[in-house]
C-alpha positions, 0 to 999 in steps of 0.5 A, a space after each residue: 664159755 657158751 653152752 648149747 642150750 637146746 634139747 636134741 633136734 625133734 623128729 622130722 615130722 615135728 619140724 614140718 607141722 603145717 607145711 604145704 607146698 613150698 613157695 619158690 621165689 628165687 631164680 633157678 641156679 646155673 649149677 653147683 657152685 655157680 654164682 649166676 642163673 638164667 640170663 646171668 642174673 645173680 643168684 643169692 647164697 643159699 645161706 647168708 648170716 649177717 651179724 647174727 647173735 643169739 643170747 639167752 636170759 640169765 645173770 649174766 645172759 648167755 651169748 651162744 652166738 656172737 655177731 656171726 657172719 657166714 655165707 654158703 653158696 650153691 654147691 658148697 660143701 661146708 663143715 662147721 666143727 667145734 667142741 661141745 658147748 661151742 654153740 653148734 646146736 644153737 647155730 644148727 637150730 637157727 639154720 634149720 629155722 627152728 629158732 630165731 636170732 636175737 640180733 642180726 639176720 638170716 637170709 635163706 636163698 636171699 629171703 630174710 627169715 627174721 620177720 616171716 611168720 611161723 607158717 612161712 618158716 615151716 614152708 621154707 623148712 619143708 621145701 628148701 632144707 633137708 635134715 640128717 640126724 645123728 640118731 637117724 629118727 626112722 620109724 621102726 615099724 615102717 619099711 625103708 620105702 615108707 620112711 622115705 615116702 612119709 617125708 614127702 608128705 611134709 615137703 610139698 612133693 606132688 602126690 603123683 610124684 611121691 613114690 617115684 621120687 622115693 624110689 629114685 632117692 633110695 637108688 641114689 643112696 644105693 638102697 634099692 635092694 632094701 625097699 621092704 626091709 624094716 630099719 631094725 634089721 639094717 646096719 647103722 650105715 644103711 639106716 643113715 643112708 635111708 635118712 639121707 634118702 629121706 632128706 633129699 626126696 624133696 630136692 632141698 636147696 641145702 642139706 644140714 647134717 647134725 653129727 651124721 657119723 656120731 653113732 657109726 664106727 669108723 669104717 661105716 662113717 667113711 662110707 657115709 662121708 663117701 656118699 656125701 661127697 657123691 651127692 655134693 658132686 651131683 650139685 647138692 649143697 651140704 652143711 655138716 655140723 660135727 665135733 670130729 676134726 676128721 669128718 670136718 676135713 672131708 668137706 670142701 671148706 671148713 669153719 670152726 666155731 669157738 665160744 659162739 664165734 666163727 672162723 675159717 680154717 685155712 
């Protein structure tokens, strides 16, 4: 049995140190779920894992991921479901460019991330990947609007666009009436909506959600999953990491992770 060997994911600011404006090198997609872009040029998958493995030193070595292949196209809504110790956290850290594989390759928008510098990985993270966490990671002494605005500092959003982008993101998640509230007075579902707004302010190519309903009751969880479906319908690419089969079943496509290997759920 493998085990998830990473500590909890760091707060958003820690992941984007050194981030400047993102470097965009891929063609503009033709739309959610479409395999072609301008002039019918093929658009690469957002995520393309090729024979990816991750092992950790030990006697014997721990194989957290074993020759994993996974393709996520633009506009996909994918859940990756598995129990504790199955390799979910390891996979999430690699997808979020917080770790490197031992073998194989990870292409993000067709760009191989295996050998790029840490600065370039930070730029890719800040400009192309949005994160939603189980524990929200909101700043308790800053307003809802400030929490979303601060994320724009790390994602390359032009200064003149930041406030309007933050307002638009909060409107998108139904929180325009909570701009000046502190996170401490919000419900769990509202806090997670702020976290989603923070994640989408940079118009990421993919949103990675780590157990997004883990701290919520069933009714509130349903509301957050409804929000994900609304964002997906608007064209956002989603990858949800969860242990909950019910959460996984809401996705358009389900993938199971067991002992470091992936299999499609029929």
